[in-house]
C-alpha positions as CSV (number, residue, x, y, z in Angstrom):
1,X,0.0,0.0,0.0
2,X,1.5,3.3,-1.0
3,X,0.6,5.8,1.8
4,X,0.8,8.7,-0.7
5,X,-2.6,7.7,-2.0
6,X,-4.4,7.6,1.3
7,X,-6.5,10.5,2.4
8,X,-5.4,11.1,6.0
9,X,-8.6,13.0,6.8
10,X,-10.7,9.9,6.1
11,X,-9.5,7.9,9.2
12,X,-7.7,8.8,12.4
13,X,-4.0,9.3,11.6
14,X,-1.0,9.2,14.0
15,X,2.4,10.6,13.0
16,X,5.6,10.2,14.9
17,X,9.3,10.8,14.3
18,X,12.0,9.2,16.5
19,X,15.8,9.2,16.4
20,X,17.3,6.0,14.8
21,X,18.8,4.9,18.1
22,X,17.8,1.4,19.3
23,X,16.8,2.7,22.8
24,X,13.8,4.3,21.2
25,X,12.4,1.0,20.0
26,X,10.9,0.6,23.5
27,X,8.9,3.8,22.9
28,X,7.7,2.5,19.5
29,X,6.6,-0.8,21.1
30,X,4.8,1.1,23.8
31,X,3.1,3.4,21.3
32,X,2.0,0.4,19.2
33,X,0.7,-1.3,22.3
34,X,-1.5,1.7,23.1
35,X,-2.7,2.0,19.6
36,X,-3.8,-1.6,19.5
37,X,-5.5,-1.3,22.9
38,X,-7.4,1.9,21.8
39,X,-8.6,0.0,18.7
40,X,-9.5,-3.1,20.7
41,X,-7.3,-5.3,18.6
42,X,-7.3,-8.9,19.8
43,X,-4.2,-9.7,21.8
44,X,-2.6,-12.1,19.3
45,X,-3.1,-9.7,16.4
46,X,-1.7,-6.9,18.6
47,X,1.4,-8.9,19.4
48,X,1.9,-9.5,15.7
49,X,1.6,-5.8,14.8
50,X,4.0,-4.8,17.6
51,X,6.5,-7.5,16.5
52,X,6.3,-6.5,12.8
53,X,6.9,-2.8,13.6
54,X,9.8,-3.6,15.9
55,X,11.4,-5.8,13.3
56,X,11.0,-3.2,10.6
57,X,12.6,-0.5,12.8
58,X,15.4,-2.8,13.8
59,X,16.1,-3.5,10.1
60,X,16.1,0.3,9.4
61,X,18.6,1.0,12.1
62,X,20.9,-1.9,11.2
63,X,20.7,-2.0,7.4
64,X,19.5,1.3,6.1
65,X,21.2,3.6,8.6
66,X,24.1,1.2,9.3
67,X,23.8,1.9,13.0
68,X,23.8,5.7,12.6
69,X,21.9,6.9,15.7
70,X,21.6,10.5,14.5
71,X,19.1,9.8,11.7
72,X,15.3,9.7,11.9
73,X,12.6,7.2,11.5
74,X,9.1,8.4,10.7
75,X,5.8,6.7,11.3
76,X,2.4,7.2,9.7
77,X,-0.3,5.0,11.3
78,X,-3.8,5.1,9.9
79,X,-6.4,3.4,12.0
80,X,-9.7,2.1,10.8
81,X,-12.4,-0.1,12.1
82,X,-11.3,-3.1,10.1
83,X,-7.6,-2.5,9.6
84,X,-4.4,-0.8,10.7
85,X,-2.1,0.7,8.1
86,X,1.5,1.4,9.2
87,X,4.1,3.2,7.1
88,X,7.6,3.5,8.4
89,X,10.0,5.8,6.5
90,X,13.7,6.4,6.6
91,X,16.3,8.2,4.5
92,X,19.1,5.8,4.6
93,X,20.6,3.3,2.2
94,X,18.2,1.7,-0.2
95,X,17.0,-1.6,1.1
96,X,14.1,-2.7,-1.1
97,X,14.2,-6.5,-0.9
98,X,14.2,-8.4,-4.2
99,X,12.4,-11.4,-2.8
100,X,11.9,-13.3,0.4
101,X,14.0,-16.5,0.6
102,X,11.9,-19.6,0.1
103,X,11.7,-22.4,2.6
104,X,11.5,-22.7,6.3
105,X,12.7,-20.2,8.9
106,X,15.4,-22.7,9.9
107,X,16.9,-22.3,6.4
108,X,17.2,-18.5,6.7
109,X,20.6,-17.2,7.9
110,X,20.7,-15.9,11.5
111,X,19.7,-12.2,11.6
112,X,17.7,-12.7,8.4
113,X,14.3,-13.5,10.0
114,X,13.0,-10.0,10.3
115,X,11.4,-9.8,6.8
116,X,10.2,-13.3,7.1
117,X,8.5,-12.6,10.3
118,X,6.9,-9.3,9.0
119,X,5.5,-11.1,5.9
120,X,4.2,-14.0,8.1
121,X,2.3,-11.8,10.6
122,X,1.0,-8.9,8.5
123,X,-1.7,-9.2,5.8
124,X,0.0,-6.8,3.3
125,X,3.6,-5.6,3.1
126,X,5.0,-3.3,0.4
127,X,8.3,-1.4,-0.1
128,X,8.9,1.8,-1.9
129,X,11.9,4.0,-2.5
130,X,11.1,7.6,-3.7
131,X,13.2,9.6,-6.1
132,X,14.1,11.8,-3.2
133,X,15.7,8.9,-1.3
134,X,12.9,8.0,1.2
135,X,12.5,4.3,1.9
136,X,9.0,3.2,3.0
137,X,7.8,-0.1,4.3
138,X,4.0,-0.2,4.4
139,X,2.2,-2.9,6.4
140,X,-1.5,-3.6,6.8
141,X,-3.1,-5.8,9.4
142,X,-6.8,-6.6,8.8
143,X,-8.8,-6.8,12.0
């Protein structure tokens, strides 16, 4: 889902920007916990959403920003009655994945499970890199 085509006035929207330091991942998990509670998301689905967002942010910090803690990670969360749409943006190294590795999680290299997990727990996952150098991972969880 390309968040540029979404009318933010149609559904409640949450925007947040954090530094790309791993210590702020706790804040992101807390925010996503509160968002899922406000939306009355069932606990298992809430855990999946929180896990996917945490994995995406960890990948951005590690792979896109290469550990640079002075960059920023932006969030756009659009909440609806039947779905949650989460777009996470960064301005680091391009990291649009070509394809998920086939097979079982046990066949994936250590440290390579993040994208596998995200694709397993979310209903839609899309990647985009703008001409201006913004990476976006958009994830949708149907409720």
